[in-house]
N, CA, C, O and the ligand as a Tripos MOL2 file, in Angstrom:
@<TRIPOS>MOLECULE
protein
  277   275    70     0     0
PROTEIN
NO_CHARGES

@<TRIPOS>ATOM
      1 N           0.8510   -1.1990    0.0000 N.3       1 MET1
      2 CA          0.0000    0.0000    0.0000 C.3       1 MET1
      3 C           0.8830    1.2450    0.0000 C.2       1 MET1
      4 O           1.8800    1.3140    0.7190 O.2       1 MET1
      5 N           0.5090    2.2070   -0.8030 N.am      2 ARG2
      6 CA          1.3010    3.4340   -0.9140 C.3       2 ARG2
      7 C           0.4960    4.5960   -0.3350 C.2       2 ARG2
      8 O          -0.6930    4.7430   -0.6170 O.2       2 ARG2
      9 N           1.1540    5.4110    0.4720 N.am      3 PHE3
     10 CA          0.4460    6.5320    1.1000 C.3       3 PHE3
     11 C           0.7180    7.8320    0.3510 C.2       3 PHE3
     12 O           1.8640    8.1820    0.0680 O.2       3 PHE3
     13 N          -0.3440    8.5240    0.0430 N.am      4 GLU4
     14 CA         -0.2170    9.8390   -0.5870 C.3       4 GLU4
     15 C           0.2560   10.8430    0.4750 C.2       4 GLU4
     16 O           0.0200   10.6450    1.6670 O.2       4 GLU4
     17 N           0.9260   11.9230    0.0370 N.am      5 PRO5
     18 CA          1.3730   12.9240    1.0120 C.3       5 PRO5
     19 C           0.2180   13.8100    1.5040 C.2       5 PRO5
     20 O          -0.0910   14.8440    0.9120 O.2       5 PRO5
     21 N          -0.3860   13.3890    2.5650 N.am      6 TRP6
     22 CA         -1.4460   14.1690    3.2080 C.3       6 TRP6
     23 C          -0.9860   14.5300    4.6080 C.2       6 TRP6
     24 O          -0.1970   13.8080    5.2180 O.2       6 TRP6
     25 N          -1.4750   15.6380    5.1070 N.am      7 ARG7
     26 CA         -1.1660   16.0650    6.4710 C.3       7 ARG7
     27 C          -2.4810   16.2190    7.2310 C.2       7 ARG7
     28 O          -3.4630   16.7250    6.6890 O.2       7 ARG7
     29 N          -2.4930   15.7820    8.4780 N.am      8 LEU8
     30 CA         -3.6860   15.9010    9.3100 C.3       8 LEU8
     31 C          -3.4440   16.9350   10.4020 C.2       8 LEU8
     32 O          -2.4590   16.8620   11.1370 O.2       8 LEU8
     33 N          -4.3580   17.9000   10.4970 N.am      9 GLU9
     34 CA         -4.2140   18.9530   11.5020 C.3       9 GLU9
     35 C          -5.5320   19.1570   12.2290 C.2       9 GLU9
     36 O          -6.5950   18.8170   11.7100 O.2       9 GLU9
     37 N          -5.4620   19.7050   13.4160 N.am     10 VAL10
     38 CA         -6.6840   20.1120   14.1170 C.3      10 VAL10
     39 C          -7.3360   21.2140   13.2900 C.2      10 VAL10
     40 O          -6.6790   22.1750   12.8900 O.2      10 VAL10
     41 N          -8.6370   21.0620   13.0370 N.am     11 ASP11
     42 CA         -9.3570   22.0340   12.2190 C.3      11 ASP11
     43 C          -9.8070   23.2080   13.0820 C.2      11 ASP11
     44 O         -10.7460   23.0870   13.8690 O.2      11 ASP11
     45 N          -9.1390   24.3290   12.9290 N.am     12 SER12
     46 CA         -9.4770   25.4990   13.7430 C.3      12 SER12
     47 C         -10.4170   26.4420   12.9950 C.2      12 SER12
     48 O         -10.7520   27.5130   13.5010 O.2      12 SER12
     49 N         -10.8450   26.0490   11.7880 N.am     13 THR13
     50 CA        -11.7130   26.9410   11.0110 C.3      13 THR13
     51 C         -13.1800   26.7730   11.4050 C.2      13 THR13
     52 O         -13.9830   27.6880   11.2180 O.2      13 THR13
     53 N         -13.5300   25.6070   11.9510 N.am     14 GLY14
     54 CA        -14.9280   25.3640   12.2920 C.3      14 GLY14
     55 C         -15.1660   25.4610   13.7800 C.2      14 GLY14
     56 O         -14.7040   26.3900   14.4420 O.2      14 GLY14
     57 N         -15.9000   24.4800   14.3000 N.am     15 SER15
     58 CA        -16.2510   24.4810   15.7220 C.3      15 SER15
     59 C         -15.0240   24.1990   16.5740 C.2      15 SER15
     60 O         -14.1890   23.3800   16.1910 O.2      15 SER15
     61 N         -14.8940   24.8590   17.7250 N.am     16 PRO16
     62 CA        -13.8610   24.4660   18.6910 C.3      16 PRO16
     63 C         -14.2220   23.1030   19.2720 C.2      16 PRO16
     64 O         -15.3240   22.6080   19.0350 O.2      16 PRO16
     65 N         -13.3070   22.4810   20.0350 N.am     17 PRO17
     66 CA        -13.6360   21.1940   20.6480 C.3      17 PRO17
     67 C         -14.9410   21.2680   21.4530 C.2      17 PRO17
     68 O         -15.2470   22.2870   22.0730 O.2      17 PRO17
     69 N         -15.6920   20.1790   21.4290 N.am     18 ILE18
     70 CA        -16.9750   20.1060   22.1300 C.3      18 ILE18
     71 C         -16.8200   19.1930   23.3340 C.2      18 ILE18
     72 O         -16.3080   18.0800   23.2110 O.2      18 ILE18
     73 N         -17.2570   19.6530   24.4870 N.am     19 HIS19
     74 CA        -17.1300   18.9010   25.7380 C.3      19 HIS19
     75 C         -18.4970   18.4320   26.2060 C.2      19 HIS19
     76 O         -19.4880   19.1560   26.1180 O.2      19 HIS19
     77 N         -18.5260   17.1960   26.7070 N.am     20 GLU20
     78 CA        -19.7820   16.6270   27.1730 C.3      20 GLU20
     79 C         -19.4680   15.6230   28.2780 C.2      20 GLU20
     80 O         -18.3600   15.0900   28.3390 O.2      20 GLU20
     81 N         -20.4400   15.3650   29.1520 N.am     21 ALA21
     82 CA        -20.2740   14.3490   30.1840 C.3      21 ALA21
     83 C         -21.5200   13.4780   30.2340 C.2      21 ALA21
     84 O         -22.6310   13.9380   29.9750 O.2      21 ALA21
     85 N         -21.3090   12.2020   30.5740 N.am     22 GLU22
     86 CA        -22.4130   11.2660   30.7280 C.3      22 GLU22
     87 C         -22.2700   10.5530   32.0610 C.2      22 GLU22
     88 O         -21.1620   10.2770   32.5210 O.2      22 GLU22
     89 N         -23.4070   10.2610   32.6700 N.am     23 CYS23
     90 CA        -23.4230    9.4890   33.9050 C.3      23 CYS23
     91 C         -23.2760    8.0170   33.5370 C.2      23 CYS23
     92 O         -24.0000    7.5250   32.6720 O.2      23 CYS23
     93 N         -22.3370    7.2960   34.1880 N.am     24 THR24
     94 CA        -22.1430    5.8830   33.8660 C.3      24 THR24
     95 C         -23.1690    4.9960   34.5800 C.2      24 THR24
     96 O         -23.2330    3.7930   34.3240 O.2      24 THR24
     97 N         -23.9690    5.5830   35.4700 N.am     25 THR25
     98 CA        -24.9970    4.8050   36.1690 C.3      25 THR25
     99 C         -26.3130    4.8210   35.3950 C.2      25 THR25
    100 O         -26.9210    3.7710   35.1870 O.2      25 THR25
    101 N         -26.7630    6.0170   34.9620 N.am     26 CYS26
    102 CA        -28.0750    6.1140   34.3250 C.3      26 CYS26
    103 C         -28.0000    6.6480   32.8920 C.2      26 CYS26
    104 O         -29.0290    6.7800   32.2300 O.2      26 CYS26
    105 N         -26.7970    6.9550   32.4080 N.am     27 ASN27
    106 CA        -26.5930    7.4450   31.0390 C.3      27 ASN27
    107 C         -27.2010    8.8150   30.7600 C.2      27 ASN27
    108 O         -27.3260    9.2070   29.5990 O.2      27 ASN27
    109 N         -27.5800    9.5450   31.7970 N.am     28 ALA28
    110 CA        -27.9960   10.9340   31.5830 C.3      28 ALA28
    111 C         -26.7960   11.7060   31.0360 C.2      28 ALA28
    112 O         -25.6500   11.3820   31.3470 O.2      28 ALA28
    113 N         -27.0650   12.7350   30.2140 N.am     29 ALA29
    114 CA        -25.9780   13.4680   29.5740 C.3      29 ALA29
    115 C         -26.1090   14.9640   29.8150 C.2      29 ALA29
    116 O         -27.2070   15.5040   29.9460 O.2      29 ALA29
    117 N         -24.9580   15.6090   29.8670 N.am     30 SER30
    118 CA        -24.9270   17.0450   30.1580 C.3      30 SER30
    119 C         -25.3520   17.8830   28.9570 C.2      30 SER30
    120 O         -25.7990   19.0180   29.1170 O.2      30 SER30
    121 N         -25.2160   17.3320   27.7710 N.am     31 GLY31
    122 CA        -25.3610   18.1490   26.5630 C.3      31 GLY31
    123 C         -24.0070   18.7380   26.2010 C.2      31 GLY31
    124 O         -23.1050   18.8000   27.0370 O.2      31 GLY31
    125 N         -23.8690   19.1640   24.9690 N.am     32 ALA32
    126 CA        -22.5850   19.6440   24.4640 C.3      32 ALA32
    127 C         -22.3350   21.0880   24.8640 C.2      32 ALA32
    128 O         -23.2570   21.9020   24.9140 O.2      32 ALA32
    129 N         -21.0610   21.3980   25.1520 N.am     33 ALA33
    130 CA        -20.6860   22.7600   25.5190 C.3      33 ALA33
    131 C         -19.2860   23.0680   24.9870 C.2      33 ALA33
    132 O         -18.4520   22.1730   24.8500 O.2      33 ALA33
    133 N         -19.0430   24.3380   24.6900 N.am     34 ASP34
    134 CA        -17.7090   24.7570   24.2460 C.3      34 ASP34
    135 C         -16.7330   24.7900   25.4080 C.2      34 ASP34
    136 O         -15.5280   24.6230   25.2190 O.2      34 ASP34
    137 N         -17.2550   25.0080   26.6170 N.am     35 ASP35
    138 CA        -16.4310   25.1570   27.8080 C.3      35 ASP35
    139 C         -16.5840   23.9070   28.6780 C.2      35 ASP35
    140 O         -17.7030   23.5350   29.0310 O.2      35 ASP35
    141 N         -15.4660   23.2550   29.0270 N.am     36 LYS36
    142 CA        -15.6060   21.9970   29.7660 C.3      36 LYS36
    143 C         -16.0530   22.2040   31.2040 C.2      36 LYS36
    144 O         -16.4210   21.2400   31.8760 O.2      36 LYS36
    145 N         -16.0300   23.4400   31.6910 N.am     37 ALA37
    146 CA        -16.5350   23.7110   33.0380 C.3      37 ALA37
    147 C         -18.0290   23.4030   33.1300 C.2      37 ALA37
    148 O         -18.5150   23.0280   34.1970 O.2      37 ALA37
    149 N         -18.7600   23.5550   32.0320 N.am     38 GLU38
    150 CA        -20.2120   23.3210   32.0600 C.3      38 GLU38
    151 C         -20.5450   21.8490   32.3120 C.2      38 GLU38
    152 O         -21.3260   21.5660   33.2210 O.2      38 GLU38
    153 N         -19.9870   20.8900   31.5440 N.am     39 PRO39
    154 CA        -20.2680   19.4970   31.8670 C.3      39 PRO39
    155 C         -19.7300   19.0710   33.2360 C.2      39 PRO39
    156 O         -20.3140   18.2060   33.8880 O.2      39 PRO39
    157 N         -18.6260   19.6710   33.6710 N.am     40 GLU40
    158 CA        -18.0930   19.3300   34.9950 C.3      40 GLU40
    159 C         -19.0650   19.7680   36.0930 C.2      40 GLU40
    160 O         -19.2820   19.0460   37.0660 O.2      40 GLU40
    161 N         -19.6370   20.9420   35.9280 N.am     41 LEU41
    162 CA        -20.6230   21.4350   36.8950 C.3      41 LEU41
    163 C         -21.8730   20.5550   36.8580 C.2      41 LEU41
    164 O         -22.4710   20.2610   37.8930 O.2      41 LEU41
    165 N         -22.2530   20.1440   35.6560 N.am     42 TRP42
    166 CA        -23.4120   19.2550   35.5080 C.3      42 TRP42
    167 C         -23.1740   17.9630   36.2990 C.2      42 TRP42
    168 O         -24.0960   17.4730   36.9530 O.2      42 TRP42
    169 N         -21.9660   17.4030   36.2540 N.am     43 CYS43
    170 CA        -21.6460   16.1720   36.9900 C.3      43 CYS43
    171 C         -21.8990   16.3670   38.4900 C.2      43 CYS43
    172 O         -22.4980   15.5190   39.1500 O.2      43 CYS43
    173 N         -21.4280   17.5040   39.0060 N.am     44 LEU44
    174 CA        -21.5810   17.7530   40.4400 C.3      44 LEU44
    175 C         -23.0540   17.9090   40.8010 C.2      44 LEU44
    176 O         -23.5050   17.3980   41.8260 O.2      44 LEU44
    177 N         -23.7970   18.6110   39.9620 N.am     45 ARG45
    178 CA        -25.2450   18.7820   40.2140 C.3      45 ARG45
    179 C         -25.9570   17.4330   40.1350 C.2      45 ARG45
    180 O         -26.8190   17.1270   40.9590 O.2      45 ARG45
    181 N         -25.5880   16.6260   39.1270 N.am     46 HIS46
    182 CA        -26.2180   15.3190   38.9510 C.3      46 HIS46
    183 C         -25.9030   14.4160   40.1410 C.2      46 HIS46
    184 O         -26.7740   13.6880   40.6170 O.2      46 HIS46
    185 N         -24.6560   14.4610   40.6220 N.am     47 ALA47
    186 CA        -24.2610   13.6670   41.7980 C.3      47 ALA47
    187 C         -25.0720   14.0950   43.0210 C.2      47 ALA47
    188 O         -25.5340   13.2540   43.7910 O.2      47 ALA47
    189 N         -25.2430   15.4040   43.1940 N.am     48 GLY48
    190 CA        -25.9940   15.9150   44.3330 C.3      48 GLY48
    191 C         -27.4570   15.5090   44.2900 C.2      48 GLY48
    192 O         -28.0800   15.2610   45.3230 O.2      48 GLY48
    193 N         -28.0020   15.4450   43.0610 N.am     49 ARG49
    194 CA        -29.4300   15.1560   42.8980 C.3      49 ARG49
    195 C         -29.7260   13.6600   42.9980 C.2      49 ARG49
    196 O         -30.7620   13.2650   43.5320 O.2      49 ARG49
    197 N         -28.8080   12.8200   42.4790 N.am     50 THR50
    198 CA        -29.1060   11.3930   42.3150 C.3      50 THR50
    199 C         -28.2390   10.4750   43.1750 C.2      50 THR50
    200 O         -28.6120    9.3270   43.4160 O.2      50 THR50
    201 N         -27.0900   10.9640   43.6390 N.am     51 GLY51
    202 CA        -26.1420   10.1050   44.3390 C.3      51 GLY51
    203 C         -25.2470    9.3210   43.3920 C.2      51 GLY51
    204 O         -24.3690    8.5860   43.8440 O.2      51 GLY51
    205 N         -25.4530    9.4650   42.0780 N.am     52 HIS52
    206 CA        -24.5940    8.7840   41.0970 C.3      52 HIS52
    207 C         -23.2270    9.4670   41.0910 C.2      52 HIS52
    208 O         -23.1440   10.6950   41.0680 O.2      52 HIS52
    209 N         -22.1560    8.6680   41.1120 N.am     53 SER53
    210 CA        -20.8390    9.2880   41.2700 C.3      53 SER53
    211 C         -19.8610    8.9950   40.1340 C.2      53 SER53
    212 O         -18.7420    9.5070   40.1430 O.2      53 SER53
    213 N         -20.2660    8.1740   39.1460 N.am     54 GLY54
    214 CA        -19.3580    7.8630   38.0340 C.3      54 GLY54
    215 C         -19.7680    8.5980   36.7670 C.2      54 GLY54
    216 O         -20.9460    8.6160   36.4110 O.2      54 GLY54
    217 N         -18.7950    9.2060   36.0810 N.am     55 PHE55
    218 CA        -19.0890    9.9730   34.8680 C.3      55 PHE55
    219 C         -18.0760    9.6790   33.7800 C.2      55 PHE55
    220 O         -16.9320    9.3140   34.0510 O.2      55 PHE55
    221 N         -18.5190    9.8440   32.5500 N.am     56 ARG56
    222 CA        -17.6780    9.6620   31.3750 C.3      56 ARG56
    223 C         -17.5440   11.0300   30.7130 C.2      56 ARG56
    224 O         -18.5480   11.6450   30.3530 O.2      56 ARG56
    225 N         -16.3090   11.5120   30.5500 N.am     57 GLY57
    226 CA        -16.0650   12.7950   29.8840 C.3      57 GLY57
    227 C         -15.7360   12.5540   28.4260 C.2      57 GLY57
    228 O         -14.9080   11.7030   28.1020 O.2      57 GLY57
    229 N         -16.3830   13.3040   27.5450 N.am     58 ILE58
    230 CA        -16.1800   13.1380   26.1050 C.3      58 ILE58
    231 C         -15.7790   14.4850   25.5130 C.2      58 ILE58
    232 O         -16.4780   15.4840   25.6780 O.2      58 ILE58
    233 N         -14.6490   14.4930   24.8270 N.am     59 THR59
    234 CA        -14.2410   15.6940   24.1050 C.3      59 THR59
    235 C         -14.1700   15.3450   22.6260 C.2      59 THR59
    236 O         -13.4720   14.4070   22.2410 O.2      59 THR59
    237 N         -14.8810   16.0870   21.8050 N.am     60 THR60
    238 CA        -14.8500   15.8790   20.3620 C.3      60 THR60
    239 C         -14.0050   16.9790   19.7320 C.2      60 THR60
    240 O         -14.3100   18.1650   19.8560 O.2      60 THR60
    241 N         -12.9300   16.5620   19.0500 N.am     61 THR61
    242 CA        -12.0470   17.4990   18.3740 C.3      61 THR61
    243 C         -12.1300   17.2370   16.8820 C.2      61 THR61
    244 O         -12.2300   16.0820   16.4670 O.2      61 THR61
    245 N         -12.0920   18.2700   16.0760 N.am     62 PHE62
    246 CA        -12.2090   18.1240   14.6290 C.3      62 PHE62
    247 C         -10.8470   18.2210   13.9570 C.2      62 PHE62
    248 O         -10.0190   19.0600   14.3120 O.2      62 PHE62
    249 N         -10.6320   17.3430   12.9780 N.am     63 PHE63
    250 CA         -9.3850   17.3320   12.2170 C.3      63 PHE63
    251 C          -9.6810   17.6110   10.7490 C.2      63 PHE63
    252 O         -10.7890   17.3750   10.2680 O.2      63 PHE63
    253 N          -8.6870   18.1080   10.0600 N.am     64 ARG64
    254 CA         -8.8140   18.3500    8.6260 C.3      64 ARG64
    255 C          -7.5790   17.7730    7.9300 C.2      64 ARG64
    256 O          -6.4480   18.0580    8.3230 O.2      64 ARG64
    257 N          -7.8020   16.9690    6.9040 N.am     65 ALA65
    258 CA         -6.7050   16.4180    6.1100 C.3      65 ALA65
    259 C          -6.4670   17.3260    4.8990 C.2      65 ALA65
    260 O          -7.4090   17.7590    4.2350 O.2      65 ALA65
    261 N          -5.2020   17.5990    4.6320 N.am     66 THR66
    262 CA         -4.8220   18.4580    3.5140 C.3      66 THR66
    263 C          -3.8360   17.7100    2.6300 C.2      66 THR66
    264 O          -2.8530   17.1580    3.1260 O.2      66 THR66
    265 N          -4.0860   17.6860    1.3330 N.am     67 ARG67
    266 CA         -3.1650   17.0470    0.4060 C.3      67 ARG67
    267 C          -1.9800   17.9710    0.1650 C.2      67 ARG67
    268 O          -2.1590   19.1450   -0.1590 O.2      67 ARG67
    269 N          -0.7760   17.4470    0.3210 N.am     68 LEU68
    270 CA          0.4100   18.2900    0.2240 C.3      68 LEU68
    271 C           0.9180   18.4080   -1.2070 C.2      68 LEU68
    272 O           1.4560   19.4500   -1.5830 O.2      68 LEU68
    273 N           0.7610   17.3740   -2.0000 N.am     69 GLY69
    274 CA          1.3390   17.3910   -3.3460 C.3      69 GLY69
    275 C           0.4560   18.0430   -4.3890 C.2      69 GLY69
    276 O           0.8340   18.1170   -5.5580 O.2      69 GLY69
    277 ZN        -27.0490    9.3080   36.7720 Zn       70 ZN70
@<TRIPOS>BOND
     1     1     2 1
     2     2     3 1
     3     3     4 2
     4     3     5 am
     5     5     6 1
     6     6     7 1
     7     7     8 2
     8     7     9 am
     9     9    10 1
    10    10    11 1
    11    11    12 2
    12    11    13 am
    13    13    14 1
    14    14    15 1
    15    15    16 2
    16    15    17 am
    17    17    18 1
    18    18    19 1
    19    19    20 2
    20    19    21 am
    21    21    22 1
    22    22    23 1
    23    23    24 2
    24    23    25 am
    25    25    26 1
    26    26    27 1
    27    27    28 2
    28    27    29 am
    29    29    30 1
    30    30    31 1
    31    31    32 2
    32    31    33 am
    33    33    34 1
    34    34    35 1
    35    35    36 2
    36    35    37 am
    37    37    38 1
    38    38    39 1
    39    39    40 2
    40    39    41 am
    41    41    42 1
    42    42    43 1
    43    43    44 2
    44    43    45 am
    45    45    46 1
    46    46    47 1
    47    47    48 2
    48    47    49 am
    49    49    50 1
    50    50    51 1
    51    51    52 2
    52    51    53 am
    53    53    54 1
    54    54    55 1
    55    55    56 2
    56    55    57 am
    57    57    58 1
    58    58    59 1
    59    59    60 2
    60    59    61 am
    61    61    62 1
    62    62    63 1
    63    63    64 2
    64    63    65 am
    65    65    66 1
    66    66    67 1
    67    67    68 2
    68    67    69 am
    69    69    70 1
    70    70    71 1
    71    71    72 2
    72    71    73 am
    73    73    74 1
    74    74    75 1
    75    75    76 2
    76    75    77 am
    77    77    78 1
    78    78    79 1
    79    79    80 2
    80    79    81 am
    81    81    82 1
    82    82    83 1
    83    83    84 2
    84    83    85 am
    85    85    86 1
    86    86    87 1
    87    87    88 2
    88    87    89 am
    89    89    90 1
    90    90    91 1
    91    91    92 2
    92    91    93 am
    93    93    94 1
    94    94    95 1
    95    95    96 2
    96    95    97 am
    97    97    98 1
    98    98    99 1
    99    99   100 2
   100    99   101 am
   101   101   102 1
   102   102   103 1
   103   103   104 2
   104   103   105 am
   105   105   106 1
   106   106   107 1
   107   107   108 2
   108   107   109 am
   109   109   110 1
   110   110   111 1
   111   111   112 2
   112   111   113 am
   113   113   114 1
   114   114   115 1
   115   115   116 2
   116   115   117 am
   117   117   118 1
   118   118   119 1
   119   119   120 2
   120   119   121 am
   121   121   122 1
   122   122   123 1
   123   123   124 2
   124   123   125 am
   125   125   126 1
   126   126   127 1
   127   127   128 2
   128   127   129 am
   129   129   130 1
   130   130   131 1
   131   131   132 2
   132   131   133 am
   133   133   134 1
   134   134   135 1
   135   135   136 2
   136   135   137 am
   137   137   138 1
   138   138   139 1
   139   139   140 2
   140   139   141 am
   141   141   142 1
   142   142   143 1
   143   143   144 2
   144   143   145 am
   145   145   146 1
   146   146   147 1
   147   147   148 2
   148   147   149 am
   149   149   150 1
   150   150   151 1
   151   151   152 2
   152   151   153 am
   153   153   154 1
   154   154   155 1
   155   155   156 2
   156   155   157 am
   157   157   158 1
   158   158   159 1
   159   159   160 2
   160   159   161 am
   161   161   162 1
   162   162   163 1
   163   163   164 2
   164   163   165 am
   165   165   166 1
   166   166   167 1
   167   167   168 2
   168   167   169 am
   169   169   170 1
   170   170   171 1
   171   171   172 2
   172   171   173 am
   173   173   174 1
   174   174   175 1
   175   175   176 2
   176   175   177 am
   177   177   178 1
   178   178   179 1
   179   179   180 2
   180   179   181 am
   181   181   182 1
   182   182   183 1
   183   183   184 2
   184   183   185 am
   185   185   186 1
   186   186   187 1
   187   187   188 2
   188   187   189 am
   189   189   190 1
   190   190   191 1
   191   191   192 2
   192   191   193 am
   193   193   194 1
   194   194   195 1
   195   195   196 2
   196   195   197 am
   197   197   198 1
   198   198   199 1
   199   199   200 2
   200   199   201 am
   201   201   202 1
   202   202   203 1
   203   203   204 2
   204   203   205 am
   205   205   206 1
   206   206   207 1
   207   207   208 2
   208   207   209 am
   209   209   210 1
   210   210   211 1
   211   211   212 2
   212   211   213 am
   213   213   214 1
   214   214   215 1
   215   215   216 2
   216   215   217 am
   217   217   218 1
   218   218   219 1
   219   219   220 2
   220   219   221 am
   221   221   222 1
   222   222   223 1
   223   223   224 2
   224   223   225 am
   225   225   226 1
   226   226   227 1
   227   227   228 2
   228   227   229 am
   229   229   230 1
   230   230   231 1
   231   231   232 2
   232   231   233 am
   233   233   234 1
   234   234   235 1
   235   235   236 2
   236   235   237 am
   237   237   238 1
   238   238   239 1
   239   239   240 2
   240   239   241 am
   241   241   242 1
   242   242   243 1
   243   243   244 2
   244   243   245 am
   245   245   246 1
   246   246   247 1
   247   247   248 2
   248   247   249 am
   249   249   250 1
   250   250   251 1
   251   251   252 2
   252   251   253 am
   253   253   254 1
   254   254   255 1
   255   255   256 2
   256   255   257 am
   257   257   258 1
   258   258   259 1
   259   259   260 2
   260   259   261 am
   261   261   262 1
   262   262   263 1
   263   263   264 2
   264   263   265 am
   265   265   266 1
   266   266   267 1
   267   267   268 2
   268   267   269 am
   269   269   270 1
   270   270   271 1
   271   271   272 2
   272   271   273 am
   273   273   274 1
   274   274   275 1
   275   275   276 2
@<TRIPOS>SUBSTRUCTURE
     1 MET1         2 RESIDUE 1 A MET
     2 ARG2         6 RESIDUE 1 A ARG
     3 PHE3        10 RESIDUE 1 A PHE
     4 GLU4        14 RESIDUE 1 A GLU
     5 PRO5        18 RESIDUE 1 A PRO
     6 TRP6        22 RESIDUE 1 A TRP
     7 ARG7        26 RESIDUE 1 A ARG
     8 LEU8        30 RESIDUE 1 A LEU
     9 GLU9        34 RESIDUE 1 A GLU
    10 VAL10       38 RESIDUE 1 A VAL
    11 ASP11       42 RESIDUE 1 A ASP
    12 SER12       46 RESIDUE 1 A SER
    13 THR13       50 RESIDUE 1 A THR
    14 GLY14       54 RESIDUE 1 A GLY
    15 SER15       58 RESIDUE 1 A SER
    16 PRO16       62 RESIDUE 1 A PRO
    17 PRO17       66 RESIDUE 1 A PRO
    18 ILE18       70 RESIDUE 1 A ILE
    19 HIS19       74 RESIDUE 1 A HIS
    20 GLU20       78 RESIDUE 1 A GLU
    21 ALA21       82 RESIDUE 1 A ALA
    22 GLU22       86 RESIDUE 1 A GLU
    23 CYS23       90 RESIDUE 1 A CYS
    24 THR24       94 RESIDUE 1 A THR
    25 THR25       98 RESIDUE 1 A THR
    26 CYS26      102 RESIDUE 1 A CYS
    27 ASN27      106 RESIDUE 1 A ASN
    28 ALA28      110 RESIDUE 1 A ALA
    29 ALA29      114 RESIDUE 1 A ALA
    30 SER30      118 RESIDUE 1 A SER
    31 GLY31      122 RESIDUE 1 A GLY
    32 ALA32      126 RESIDUE 1 A ALA
    33 ALA33      130 RESIDUE 1 A ALA
    34 ASP34      134 RESIDUE 1 A ASP
    35 ASP35      138 RESIDUE 1 A ASP
    36 LYS36      142 RESIDUE 1 A LYS
    37 ALA37      146 RESIDUE 1 A ALA
    38 GLU38      150 RESIDUE 1 A GLU
    39 PRO39      154 RESIDUE 1 A PRO
    40 GLU40      158 RESIDUE 1 A GLU
    41 LEU41      162 RESIDUE 1 A LEU
    42 TRP42      166 RESIDUE 1 A TRP
    43 CYS43      170 RESIDUE 1 A CYS
    44 LEU44      174 RESIDUE 1 A LEU
    45 ARG45      178 RESIDUE 1 A ARG
    46 HIS46      182 RESIDUE 1 A HIS
    47 ALA47      186 RESIDUE 1 A ALA
    48 GLY48      190 RESIDUE 1 A GLY
    49 ARG49      194 RESIDUE 1 A ARG
    50 THR50      198 RESIDUE 1 A THR
    51 GLY51      202 RESIDUE 1 A GLY
    52 HIS52      206 RESIDUE 1 A HIS
    53 SER53      210 RESIDUE 1 A SER
    54 GLY54      214 RESIDUE 1 A GLY
    55 PHE55      218 RESIDUE 1 A PHE
    56 ARG56      222 RESIDUE 1 A ARG
    57 GLY57      226 RESIDUE 1 A GLY
    58 ILE58      230 RESIDUE 1 A ILE
    59 THR59      234 RESIDUE 1 A THR
    60 THR60      238 RESIDUE 1 A THR
    61 THR61      242 RESIDUE 1 A THR
    62 PHE62      246 RESIDUE 1 A PHE
    63 PHE63      250 RESIDUE 1 A PHE
    64 ARG64      254 RESIDUE 1 A ARG
    65 ALA65      258 RESIDUE 1 A ALA
    66 THR66      262 RESIDUE 1 A THR
    67 ARG67      266 RESIDUE 1 A ARG
    68 LEU68      270 RESIDUE 1 A LEU
    69 GLY69      274 RESIDUE 1 A GLY
    70 ZN70       277 GROUP 0 **** ****
């Protein structure tokens, strides 16, 4: 297999990284936010309300491939 000269970079032209959190007990989700403080605060509120203490943090980052040749 031959690889073409492509470069992969973080795509800064579109959306910034998206942060989200999910409860590992009931799968409730914080919803997407640009600032990771929002899902972190949601975790604490959810823990206070439900007693659930395990969470999954998800960050979605966008990449863009560019052909060099
Ligand atoms: Zn929960």
